[in-house]
C-alpha positions in Angstrom: 197.1 -2.0 17.8 199.8 0.8 19.3 201.8 0.2 22.4 200.9 0.6 25.6 203.2 3.6 27.5 202.8 5.2 30.9 204.6 6.2 33.5 205.3 7.2 37.2 206.6 11.0 38.0 206.9 11.6 41.7 208.6 14.9 43.0 212.1 14.1 45.2 210.8 16.0 48.1 210.8 13.2 50.2 210.8 9.3 50.3 208.4 7.4 48.5 205.4 6.4 50.3 202.4 3.8 50.2 200.3 6.0 48.2 203.1 6.9 46.0 204.0 3.0 45.4 200.6 1.6 45.1 200.1 4.3 42.1 203.7 3.1 40.5 202.7 -0.3 40.9 199.6 -0.2 39.4 200.9 2.2 36.3 203.6 -0.6 35.8 201.1 -3.5 35.9 198.8 -1.9 33.7 201.7 -1.4 30.9 203.4 -4.5 31.7 200.2 -6.8 31.5 199.6 -5.2 28.0 203.5 -5.8 26.9 203.5 -2.1 27.3 206.6 0.1 28.5 206.3 2.4 31.7 208.9 5.1 32.4 210.1 6.7 35.8 210.1 10.3 35.4 211.8 12.5 38.5 209.6 16.0 38.6 212.6 18.0 40.4 212.0 21.3 38.6 210.6 22.8 42.2 214.4 24.2 42.8 214.1 24.8 46.9 212.2 21.3 47.9 213.8 19.0 45.8 216.9 16.7 46.8 219.1 14.4 45.2 218.9 11.9 48.1 215.1 11.4 47.5 215.6 11.2 44.2 218.1 7.9 45.1 215.7 6.8 47.7 213.1 6.7 45.3 215.1 4.5 42.1 216.3 2.3 45.5 212.7 1.7 47.0 211.7 0.5 43.6 214.7 -1.7 43.2 213.9 -3.2 46.5 210.1 -3.7 45.4 211.3 -5.8 42.0 209.4 -2.9 39.7 212.0 -2.1 37.3 211.1 0.3 34.6 212.0 1.3 30.9 214.4 3.1 29.4 216.6 5.8 31.5 215.2 7.8 34.2 213.6 11.1 32.9 214.6 14.0 35.4 212.8 17.1 34.2 215.3 19.8 35.6 217.0 18.4 32.2 214.3 19.4 30.3 213.9 23.6 31.1 214.7 24.7 27.2 212.2 22.7 26.1 209.6 23.9 28.4 210.7 27.5 27.3 210.2 26.4 23.6 206.7 25.0 23.8 205.8 28.2 26.2 207.3 30.3 23.0 204.8 28.2 20.4 201.9 28.8 22.8 202.1 32.4 23.0 202.8 32.8 19.4 200.0 30.6 18.4 197.4 32.7 20.8 197.4 30.1 23.1 198.8 31.7 26.0 199.5 35.7 27.2 201.8 37.4 29.4 199.9 38.6 32.6 200.9 41.1 35.6 201.1 39.2 38.9 199.5 36.2 40.0 196.3 36.8 41.4 193.9 34.5 39.8 191.1 37.3 40.1 192.3 39.4 37.5 194.1 36.8 35.3 191.8 37.2 32.2 192.5 41.0 32.3 195.8 40.7 30.7 193.9 38.1 28.1 194.5 40.8 24.8 197.0 43.3 26.1 199.6 41.8 24.6 202.4 42.7 27.3 205.9 41.9 27.1 207.6 39.4 29.3 210.0 40.8 32.2 210.5 39.9 36.0 207.5 41.1 37.4 205.2 39.2 34.7 204.0 35.7 34.2 202.4 33.5 31.3 198.9 31.8 31.5 197.7 29.8 29.6 194.2 30.7 27.3 191.3 28.4 28.8 188.5 28.2 26.4 186.0 30.3 27.8 182.9 28.0 26.9 181.6 24.5 26.6 183.0 21.7 28.5 186.3 19.6 29.1 185.0 15.9 29.3 187.3 12.6 29.5 186.6 9.0 30.2 188.3 8.2 33.4 189.7 4.4 33.3 188.8 4.1 37.1 185.9 6.5 37.7 183.9 6.8 34.3 183.3 10.2 32.3 184.3 13.1 34.0 183.5 17.1 32.8 183.7 20.5 33.7 182.7 23.6 32.6 185.5 25.3 31.1 184.4 29.1 32.6 185.4 27.2 36.1 188.7 26.8 35.5 191.2 30.1 36.0 193.6 30.9 33.0 196.4 28.8 34.9 200.1 30.3 35.2 202.7 27.9 32.8 205.6 30.1 33.4 206.6 31.6 36.8 208.4 35.3 37.0 211.5 33.9 37.1 211.0 32.2 34.2 210.5 28.5 35.4 207.9 26.5 34.0 205.0 25.0 35.9 203.8 21.5 36.7 200.7 21.6 34.3 202.9 22.5 31.3 205.6 20.4 32.4 203.5 17.4 32.8 202.1 17.9 29.2 205.3 18.1 26.8 207.3 15.5 29.2 204.0 12.9 28.4 204.2 14.2 25.0 207.6 14.1 24.3 207.9 10.4 25.7 204.4 9.5 23.8 202.6 8.2 27.3 199.5 6.3 26.1 197.6 6.1 29.9 198.1 8.8 32.7 197.5 6.2 35.9 197.6 8.4 38.8 196.3 9.6 42.7 192.4 11.0 42.0 194.4 14.2 43.6 194.9 15.3 40.2 191.6 15.4 38.6 191.4 18.8 38.4 195.0 19.3 36.9 193.7 16.7 34.2 191.0 19.3 32.9 194.2 21.6 32.5 196.1 19.3 30.8 193.9 18.1 28.3 193.3 21.4 27.1 197.3 21.9 26.5 197.5 18.8 24.6 194.8 20.3 22.5 196.6 23.3 21.9 199.3 21.6 20.7 197.7 19.4 18.4 199.0 16.4 20.6 196.9 13.0 21.3 195.6 13.4 24.6 196.4 9.9 27.0 193.6 8.0 28.4 193.2 8.8 32.0 192.9 6.9 35.3 192.7 8.6 38.8 192.9 5.6 41.4 191.4 7.0 44.8 193.6 7.4 48.0 194.4 5.3 50.8 192.7 5.9 54.2 193.4 4.7 57.9 191.6 2.0 59.5 189.8 5.1 61.5 188.6 6.0 57.8 191.2 9.3 57.9 194.0 10.3 55.7 196.8 8.2 55.6 199.7 9.5 57.8 202.6 8.2 59.8 200.6 7.1 63.0 198.7 4.3 60.6 201.9 3.1 59.0 202.3 5.4 56.0 206.3 5.5 56.5 208.8 5.2 53.4 208.7 2.4 51.5 212.3 1.6 52.4 211.3 1.9 56.4 209.2 -1.5 56.0 212.5 -3.4 55.1 214.2 -2.3 58.2 210.7 -3.7 59.9 211.5 -7.1 58.2 209.0 -6.9 55.8 209.5 -8.6 52.8 209.5 -7.1 49.4 207.6 -9.7 47.7 204.8 -9.5 50.3 205.1 -5.8 50.5 204.2 -5.6 46.6 201.4 -8.2 47.1 199.8 -5.8 49.8 199.7 -2.9 47.4 198.3 -4.9 44.3 195.3 -5.2 47.0 194.8 -2.1 48.1 192.7 -0.7 45.3 192.7 -3.7 42.7 190.9 -6.8 42.7 190.0 -10.1 40.1 187.6 -12.5 42.3 188.5 -13.4 45.8 192.3 -14.0 44.9 194.7 -12.5 47.4 198.0 -14.0 46.6 199.8 -12.9 42.9 203.6 -13.7 42.5 205.1 -11.3 40.1 204.6 -13.4 36.8 200.2 -13.6 38.0 200.2 -9.7 38.5 201.4 -9.3 35.2 199.2 -11.6 33.8 196.1 -10.7 35.3 195.8 -7.0 36.2 194.5 -6.0 33.1 191.7 -8.3 33.7 191.1 -7.1 37.2 188.5 -4.0 38.8 190.4 -1.3 39.6 188.4 0.0 42.8 186.3 3.2 43.0 186.4 3.9 46.7 189.2 4.4 48.6 191.0 1.6 50.1 192.1 1.1 53.7 195.9 0.2 54.8 196.5 -2.3 57.8 199.1 -3.4 59.1 197.7 -6.6 60.3 196.8 -7.1 56.7 200.6 -6.6 55.4 201.8 -8.8 58.8 199.3 -11.7 57.2 200.8 -11.3 53.8 204.3 -10.9 55.3 203.9 -14.6 57.1 202.5 -16.1 54.1 205.8 -15.7 52.0 208.2 -16.3 55.1 206.0 -19.9 55.8 206.6 -20.4 51.5 210.6 -20.6 52.1 212.5 -23.6 52.6 214.7 -23.0 55.8 217.5 -22.6 54.0 215.9 -19.9 51.9 215.3 -18.4 55.3 218.6 -18.5 56.1 219.8 -16.5 53.4 217.3 -13.5 53.9 218.3 -13.8 57.7 222.1 -13.8 56.8 222.2 -10.1 58.5 220.3 -10.9 61.1 222.8 -12.8 63.2 222.3 -16.5 62.3 225.5 -18.3 61.5 224.1 -20.7 58.8 224.7 -23.9 61.0 222.6 -26.7 62.2 221.8 -25.1 65.2 221.0 -22.3 63.9 218.3 -23.8 61.4 216.8 -26.1 63.9 216.1 -22.7 65.8 214.7 -21.1 63.0 212.6 -24.3 62.6 211.2 -23.9 65.6 210.1 -20.4 66.0 209.2 -19.8 62.6 205.6 -20.3 63.4 205.8 -17.1 65.7 207.4 -15.1 63.3 205.8 -12.2 61.0 208.5 -10.2 60.1 212.1 -11.3 59.6 213.3 -9.0 62.8 210.9 -11.4 65.0 213.0 -14.3 64.3 216.2 -12.6 66.1 213.8 -11.3 68.7 212.3 -14.8 69.3 215.9 -16.2 69.3 217.8 -14.4 71.0 217.5 -16.4 73.9 219.4 -18.8 72.2 222.6 -17.2 71.4 222.5 -15.1 73.8 222.6 -15.4 78.1 219.8 -13.1 79.7 221.0 -10.5 81.7 217.7 -9.8 83.7 214.2 -10.5 84.1 211.5 -8.2 83.6 210.6 -7.5 87.7 206.3 -7.0 86.5 207.1 -11.0 85.6 208.8 -12.1 88.4 206.3 -11.2 91.0 203.3 -12.0 88.5 204.7 -15.7 88.1 207.0 -16.5 91.1 205.5 -17.3 94.0 206.4 -18.6 97.6 206.6 -22.2 96.4 208.1 -21.1 93.1 211.5 -21.8 94.7 210.7 -25.5 96.2 209.4 -26.0 92.1 212.4 -25.0 90.5 215.0 -26.4 92.9 213.4 -29.9 92.8 213.0 -29.8 88.8 216.8 -28.4 88.8 217.7 -32.1 90.9 216.1 -34.0 88.4 217.5 -32.1 85.5 220.7 -32.7 86.7 219.8 -36.7 87.2 218.7 -37.1 83.2 221.6 -39.2 81.3 220.1 -38.2 77.8 219.0 -34.8 77.7 216.3 -34.7 75.1 212.9 -33.5 74.7 211.0 -36.5 76.3 213.1 -37.4 79.1 213.0 -33.7 80.0 209.1 -33.3 79.8 208.7 -36.4 82.2 211.0 -34.3 84.6 209.1 -31.4 84.6 206.2 -34.0 85.1 207.1 -35.9 87.7 207.6 -32.5 89.4 203.7 -31.5 88.6 203.0 -34.8 90.1 205.1 -34.5 93.0 203.9 -31.3 94.2 200.4 -31.5 92.8 200.5 -28.9 90.9 198.9 -27.6 87.7 201.6 -27.1 84.6 201.3 -23.3 84.9 203.3 -23.1 88.6 206.9 -24.7 87.1 206.2 -24.2 83.4 205.3 -20.1 83.5 208.6 -19.5 85.8 210.7 -21.9 84.2 210.0 -20.3 80.7 211.0 -17.1 82.4 213.9 -18.2 83.7 215.2 -19.8 80.1 214.0 -17.3 78.2 213.4 -14.3 80.4 209.6 -14.2 78.3 206.8 -16.5 79.4 205.8 -17.0 75.6 208.2 -19.2 74.0 208.1 -22.4 71.9 207.3 -25.9 74.3 209.3 -25.5 77.3 210.8 -29.2 76.9 211.7 -28.4 73.5 213.7 -25.2 74.7 215.5 -27.3 77.1 216.9 -29.7 74.8 218.2 -26.8 72.5 219.7 -24.9 74.9 221.5 -28.3 76.3 221.7 -29.2 79.8 224.6 -27.3 81.2 223.3 -23.8 79.9 219.5 -24.9 81.3 221.1 -25.4 84.4 222.8 -22.5 84.6 220.0 -20.1 84.0 218.0 -22.0 86.5 220.5 -21.8 89.1 220.9 -18.0 88.2 217.0 -17.7 88.3 216.6 -19.3 91.9 219.4 -16.9 93.1 217.3 -13.8 91.3 214.1 -14.7 92.8 215.7 -15.5 96.4 216.7 -12.0 96.2 213.2 -10.7 95.0 211.6 -12.0 98.1 214.0 -11.0 100.8 213.4 -7.1 99.5 209.5 -7.5 99.3 
């Protein structure tokens, strides 16, 4: 059995986005699941739009995702002489011709004129004028096109640079690529490239074209759907293993299984199904994957990945993490949900104050403050008992005291159990925040 060799070939004209990363993962797993190789080729022949910063960003994105390509990164810009060599070969054997201008309507007028190349000419590939080009797509099945429907496409521009459809064939042939997995927006290019392979008497790769990814509204994916650069997900607090697992499920399946670690991906991919229909990107689903992977971490592992998020590794910090972890779907949410444990509250949302602080809130919290002062054992059970006593004394529901107390201690009305929050903050800080809050709502009532 010959070795499987795939490649991913992005253009460095922007950051690596969801569609490209998902396609790269499929190409990589197709090879790895069959003990093959997958190469990374940077298609940087567009001199005006290609940027080194984007090439570096693409490479770093894959490192972060844990997608390790084989061999050195190939840069098309270093193969310019090779492309010229192949174009000369195609001209010499009569598979290409020199033409004036780039107008497709007059492209075939020069087929038999034997024009000389100059600064005003281009080189076109001579497509067969009869018959069909057909291939078996490993995703979509048999696809064919009448050859007469394909123009004699340009393979060398007037500035002497080679075009995409020529460069891709040369690089794939030279790298001995056996399978090309890419987006289905390339299907029309595939017919052209197959004929170049045939003209060069090179083995044509097996092609697989995966459908695009759509937003939940059924429209082409854009930034408003979450189509941001891969590394931007890192800044949002998404784990690389969660993002990779989600990419896998965007267009591939094996039964109803959802969760796959790196080894399971490699073992399972060749036995799964690549879907023919477009996948739908859901940020909620990505967060579901992310929370799953966060929940699998023990507290020390979690502390390690949160090292840059102001968690100092103390037992206090670990206790806080255990307290809030059920509420967190991203790494960033740990910092957000833990902030009031580490920093004093500067002020409160006035809308929340008006909503949850009624005319009797001052009396409720003032009494609670006095009961808290009397507590000798500052622990969750005694704190809860003090709160229950205030509820009983005023004959009120928990919300009447619980919500203002949450607001006083956390500046939110959504926190872990408030008696646990009190215990973790400590008696001194709890009393100081209640006193500060009482002053704030007195001032609010005065100015209403």
